[in-house]
C-alpha positions as CSV (number, residue, x, y, z in Angstrom):
1,M,57.9,-33.9,-39.8
2,E,57.6,-37.4,-41.1
3,I,56.6,-40.0,-38.9
4,E,60.1,-42.1,-39.0
5,D,61.8,-38.6,-38.0
6,A,59.2,-38.1,-35.0
7,I,59.8,-41.7,-33.7
8,S,63.5,-41.2,-33.7
9,L,63.4,-37.8,-32.1
10,V,60.8,-39.3,-29.6
11,T,62.8,-42.5,-28.9
12,R,66.6,-40.9,-28.6
13,N,68.2,-41.5,-25.5
14,A,65.2,-43.7,-24.1
15,V,66.2,-46.5,-22.3
16,E,62.8,-48.1,-22.9
17,I,59.5,-47.7,-24.8
18,V,56.6,-50.2,-23.5
19,T,55.8,-50.5,-26.3
20,E,57.2,-49.6,-29.2
21,D,54.2,-50.7,-31.4
22,E,52.1,-49.1,-29.8
23,L,54.1,-45.8,-30.1
24,R,54.2,-45.9,-33.8
25,L,50.2,-46.8,-33.8
26,L,49.8,-43.8,-31.7
27,I,52.2,-41.3,-34.0
28,E,51.1,-42.9,-37.2
29,S,47.1,-42.2,-36.0
30,N,48.2,-38.0,-36.2
31,G,45.6,-37.9,-33.5
32,N,45.6,-36.3,-30.5
33,L,49.7,-36.6,-29.0
34,R,49.5,-35.6,-25.4
35,A,52.7,-36.7,-23.1
36,Y,53.4,-35.5,-19.8
37,V,55.9,-35.5,-16.9
38,G,54.9,-35.3,-12.9
39,Y,57.6,-33.6,-11.0
40,E,57.2,-33.4,-7.1
41,P,58.1,-29.6,-6.7
42,S,61.5,-29.4,-5.7
43,G,63.6,-26.5,-5.1
44,E,66.7,-28.4,-5.9
45,I,66.3,-28.8,-9.7
46,H,69.1,-31.1,-10.6
47,L,70.3,-32.9,-14.0
48,G,68.1,-35.6,-13.3
49,H,64.8,-33.0,-13.6
50,V,66.6,-31.5,-16.9
51,M,66.8,-35.3,-18.4
52,T,63.4,-35.7,-18.8
53,V,63.1,-32.0,-19.6
54,N,65.2,-32.7,-22.8
55,K,62.8,-35.2,-23.5
56,L,59.9,-33.0,-23.4
57,M,61.5,-30.8,-25.9
58,D,61.8,-33.9,-28.0
59,L,58.3,-34.4,-28.0
60,Q,57.2,-31.0,-28.3
61,K,59.4,-31.0,-31.6
62,A,57.5,-34.4,-33.0
63,G,54.2,-32.8,-32.4
64,F,53.4,-33.7,-28.9
65,E,51.2,-31.4,-26.8
66,V,53.2,-31.6,-23.6
67,V,51.6,-31.3,-19.8
68,V,53.7,-30.8,-16.8
69,L,52.3,-31.7,-13.6
70,L,53.3,-29.8,-10.4
71,A,52.4,-32.7,-8.1
72,D,51.5,-30.6,-5.1
73,V,49.6,-33.2,-3.6
74,H,51.8,-36.0,-4.1
75,A,54.5,-33.8,-2.6
76,Y,52.4,-33.1,0.5
77,L,51.9,-37.0,0.8
78,N,55.5,-37.5,0.7
79,E,56.0,-35.2,3.3
80,K,57.8,-32.4,1.3
81,G,56.4,-29.6,3.3
82,D,52.6,-27.9,3.6
83,F,50.7,-26.5,0.9
84,D,51.8,-22.8,0.9
85,E,55.6,-23.9,1.0
86,I,54.7,-26.3,-1.8
87,A,53.1,-23.5,-4.2
88,D,56.0,-21.3,-3.9
89,V,58.1,-24.2,-5.2
90,A,56.0,-25.2,-7.9
91,D,55.8,-21.7,-9.4
92,Y,60.0,-21.8,-8.9
93,N,59.9,-24.9,-10.7
94,R,57.5,-24.1,-13.7
95,R,59.8,-20.9,-14.4
96,A,62.9,-22.8,-14.4
97,F,61.7,-25.6,-16.5
98,I,60.3,-22.7,-19.0
99,A,64.1,-21.3,-18.5
100,L,65.8,-24.9,-19.8
101,G,64.0,-24.6,-22.8
102,L,60.2,-25.8,-22.5
103,R,57.9,-23.9,-25.0
104,E,55.2,-22.1,-22.5
105,D,53.0,-21.5,-25.9
106,R,53.2,-25.6,-26.2
107,T,53.3,-26.8,-22.3
108,D,50.4,-27.0,-19.8
109,F,51.2,-26.6,-16.3
110,V,48.7,-28.2,-14.0
111,L,48.8,-28.0,-10.3
112,G,47.7,-31.6,-9.2
113,S,45.5,-29.9,-6.7
114,S,43.5,-28.3,-9.3
115,Y,41.9,-31.6,-9.9
116,Q,42.8,-34.4,-7.5
117,L,40.5,-33.3,-4.9
118,E,37.3,-33.5,-7.2
119,K,34.8,-36.2,-6.3
120,D,35.4,-38.1,-9.7
121,Y,39.0,-38.4,-8.9
122,V,38.6,-39.5,-5.6
123,L,36.2,-41.9,-6.4
124,D,38.7,-43.5,-8.6
125,I,41.5,-43.8,-6.0
126,H,39.0,-45.9,-4.0
127,K,38.3,-47.9,-7.0
128,L,42.0,-48.6,-7.9
129,A,42.6,-49.4,-4.5
130,R,40.2,-52.5,-4.2
131,I,41.8,-54.0,-7.1
132,T,45.6,-53.0,-5.8
133,T,47.4,-55.2,-3.7
134,L,49.1,-53.7,-0.7
135,N,52.6,-55.5,-1.9
136,R,52.1,-54.1,-5.2
137,A,51.7,-50.5,-4.1
138,R,54.6,-50.4,-1.8
139,R,56.9,-52.0,-4.8
140,S,55.3,-49.4,-7.1
141,M,56.6,-46.8,-4.5
142,D,59.8,-47.7,-3.2
143,E,61.7,-46.4,-5.7
144,V,60.7,-42.5,-4.8
145,S,59.2,-42.8,-1.6
146,R,61.3,-41.1,1.3
147,R,60.2,-43.7,3.9
148,K,61.2,-46.9,2.5
149,E,61.3,-48.8,6.0
150,D,58.4,-47.7,7.8
151,P,56.3,-46.1,4.9
152,M,53.3,-44.0,5.7
153,V,50.2,-44.9,4.6
154,S,49.8,-41.6,2.6
155,Q,52.6,-43.1,0.5
156,M,50.7,-46.1,-0.7
157,I,48.4,-43.8,-2.5
158,Y,50.9,-42.0,-3.9
159,P,51.3,-44.6,-6.9
160,L,47.5,-44.9,-7.3
161,M,47.4,-41.3,-8.1
162,Q,50.1,-41.4,-10.3
163,A,48.5,-43.9,-12.3
164,L,44.9,-42.0,-12.1
165,D,46.7,-38.9,-13.1
166,I,47.3,-40.4,-16.5
167,A,43.9,-41.0,-16.9
168,H,42.6,-38.0,-16.0
169,L,44.7,-36.0,-18.2
170,G,44.3,-37.7,-21.0
171,I,47.6,-38.5,-21.8
172,N,48.4,-40.9,-23.9
173,L,52.4,-40.9,-23.4
174,A,53.7,-41.3,-19.8
175,V,57.4,-40.1,-19.6
176,G,59.7,-40.5,-16.4
177,G,63.1,-42.2,-15.4
178,M,63.5,-45.7,-15.0
179,D,62.6,-45.2,-11.1
180,Q,58.9,-44.2,-12.6
181,R,58.7,-48.1,-14.3
182,K,56.6,-50.1,-11.3
183,I,54.1,-47.4,-11.2
184,H,53.8,-46.9,-15.0
185,M,53.3,-50.8,-15.2
186,L,50.9,-50.4,-12.6
187,A,48.7,-47.8,-14.5
188,R,49.2,-49.9,-17.6
189,E,47.7,-53.0,-16.0
190,N,44.8,-51.7,-13.9
191,L,43.8,-48.3,-15.8
192,P,41.8,-50.5,-18.4
193,K,39.6,-52.3,-15.6
194,L,38.5,-48.7,-14.9
195,G,37.6,-48.2,-18.4
196,Y,40.9,-45.8,-19.4
197,A,43.3,-46.6,-22.3
198,S,46.5,-47.9,-21.4
199,P,49.3,-45.4,-21.9
200,V,52.5,-46.1,-23.7
201,C,55.6,-45.5,-21.3
202,L,58.7,-43.8,-22.2
203,H,61.3,-44.2,-19.5
204,T,64.8,-42.3,-19.4
205,P,68.1,-43.5,-17.8
206,I,68.9,-42.5,-14.4
207,L,72.0,-40.3,-14.3
208,L,74.8,-41.5,-11.9
209,G,75.9,-38.9,-9.4
210,L,79.0,-37.2,-10.0
211,D,81.1,-39.5,-7.7
212,G,80.1,-42.4,-9.9
213,E,77.3,-43.7,-7.5
214,K,73.9,-43.6,-7.0
215,M,72.6,-39.6,-7.2
216,S,71.9,-38.3,-3.5
217,S,70.9,-35.3,-2.2
218,S,72.3,-36.4,1.0
219,K,75.8,-36.5,-1.0
220,G,75.5,-33.4,-2.6
221,N,76.8,-35.5,-5.8
222,Y,75.1,-33.9,-8.7
223,V,74.6,-30.6,-10.6
224,S,71.9,-27.9,-9.4
225,V,70.4,-25.3,-11.9
226,R,71.2,-23.2,-8.9
227,D,75.0,-23.8,-9.1
228,D,77.0,-20.5,-10.1
229,E,79.5,-21.5,-12.9
230,K,82.5,-21.4,-10.5
231,Q,80.6,-24.0,-8.2
232,L,79.3,-26.2,-11.2
233,E,83.2,-26.0,-12.9
234,K,84.7,-27.3,-9.9
235,K,81.8,-30.0,-9.2
236,I,82.8,-31.5,-13.2
237,M,86.7,-31.1,-12.8
238,K,86.5,-33.2,-9.3
239,A,83.8,-35.9,-10.6
240,Y,84.8,-39.1,-11.1
241,C,85.6,-39.6,-14.9
242,P,87.4,-43.3,-16.1
243,M,89.2,-43.8,-19.3
244,T,85.5,-46.1,-20.1
245,V,82.3,-45.0,-21.1
246,E,80.5,-47.3,-18.9
247,N,79.5,-46.0,-15.7
248,N,81.1,-42.5,-16.7
249,P,78.9,-39.8,-15.1
250,I,80.8,-37.3,-17.3
251,I,80.0,-39.4,-20.4
252,Q,76.8,-39.4,-19.3
253,I,76.4,-35.8,-19.2
254,A,78.0,-35.4,-22.7
255,Q,75.5,-37.7,-24.0
256,Y,72.3,-37.0,-22.3
257,H,72.6,-33.1,-21.9
258,I,75.2,-31.6,-24.3
259,F,74.5,-33.2,-27.7
260,P,70.8,-33.1,-27.5
261,R,71.2,-29.2,-27.1
262,F,74.2,-28.6,-29.6
263,D,74.7,-29.0,-33.0
264,R,78.5,-29.2,-32.5
265,V,80.7,-29.6,-29.6
266,I,84.0,-28.3,-29.3
267,V,86.8,-29.6,-26.6
268,E,89.5,-27.0,-26.4
269,R,93.3,-28.3,-26.1
270,D,96.3,-26.4,-26.2
271,V,98.5,-27.1,-29.4
272,K,100.8,-29.2,-27.8
273,F,98.1,-31.9,-27.4
274,G,96.9,-31.9,-30.7
275,G,94.6,-28.7,-30.8
276,D,90.7,-28.2,-30.4
277,L,88.6,-31.0,-31.8
278,E,85.0,-30.8,-32.8
279,F,82.2,-33.1,-32.3
280,R,79.1,-33.6,-34.3
281,T,78.0,-36.3,-32.8
282,F,78.1,-37.8,-29.2
283,E,79.2,-41.2,-31.3
284,E,82.1,-39.4,-32.4
285,L,83.1,-38.4,-28.9
286,E,82.6,-41.5,-27.3
287,S,84.6,-43.3,-29.9
288,L,87.7,-41.0,-29.8
289,Y,87.3,-41.2,-25.8
290,S,87.2,-45.0,-25.9
291,A,90.1,-45.2,-27.8
292,G,92.0,-43.4,-25.3
293,E,92.5,-40.2,-27.5
294,L,90.8,-37.5,-25.3
295,H,91.8,-37.0,-21.9
296,P,89.4,-36.9,-19.1
297,A,90.5,-33.3,-17.6
298,D,89.8,-31.8,-21.4
299,L,86.4,-33.7,-21.7
300,K,85.5,-32.0,-18.2
301,K,86.3,-28.8,-19.2
302,A,84.3,-28.9,-22.2
303,V,81.4,-30.4,-20.5
304,A,81.6,-27.8,-17.4
305,N,81.7,-25.1,-20.4
306,Y,78.2,-26.3,-22.1
307,L,76.5,-27.1,-18.8
308,N,77.3,-23.2,-17.9
309,K,76.0,-22.2,-21.3
310,L,72.6,-24.5,-20.7
311,L,71.9,-23.1,-17.2
312,E,72.6,-19.0,-18.0
313,D,68.7,-18.7,-17.8
314,T,67.7,-20.7,-14.9
315,R,70.5,-18.9,-12.7
316,K,68.3,-15.8,-13.4
317,I,65.3,-17.2,-11.4
318,I,64.7,-16.7,-8.1
């Protein structure tokens, strides 16, 4: 793949690259391209997870080796269960991510506990703790912590570990949502002080919940890969979908999930409303929707249809 094509594929639908110049140098070096995302094993995989899976698929096409960290120790520190429970969920996550489209032959699935308890890693945690203030660790963890008001000491260790994962896994491109930005910046600043390279960081958008508010498990305002066809269609058809593209969760799903995975998108409409519409790019759909020439109900039906196609294989995972 040509360098410009690879860069375009890596950066599409990204909110931020820190930094773009470093990314270009990395790709132009034609060296060992190694990217990762870390996931706390979760039984409820939703479109937020799929967002980064889509990006990992882009990276594989661009020539990157992909590492998926199934962060069982992180999950334990963040009060997500005991290790036996987390192990079962981690195995489900691995199978689900493959079903979503990650190439198994080009993806290295790593359990955090396979290396995070080793002497060198633990000593690095202590070294990093000596140069990281409590306030900095707290700010880095706030976006992903379960206890924002009264955090446990274990949750202050979490961002230090996440920074060190980048070094100990030999990663040169760290991928995550914008909620991971503070942790990534901690890694860029402090890993060189321990003798490790500073990673390039790629940040994907944070999806809105289906109600237009922040996505939350307590609100149930998300699409899970476990939702059956009828559940998914019901959620999409009830979702908030204003006649603008800004802060529109259905438009976001079209942009970040549908168009990256399908060469063309057909919106089916009755002949009396103008007949079917075919789109080759998200920009075409965005333009027509902004002009008021595509009804939200028709868009929702199309989005539900294509999402159901995307999730066919993951529904078979038990």
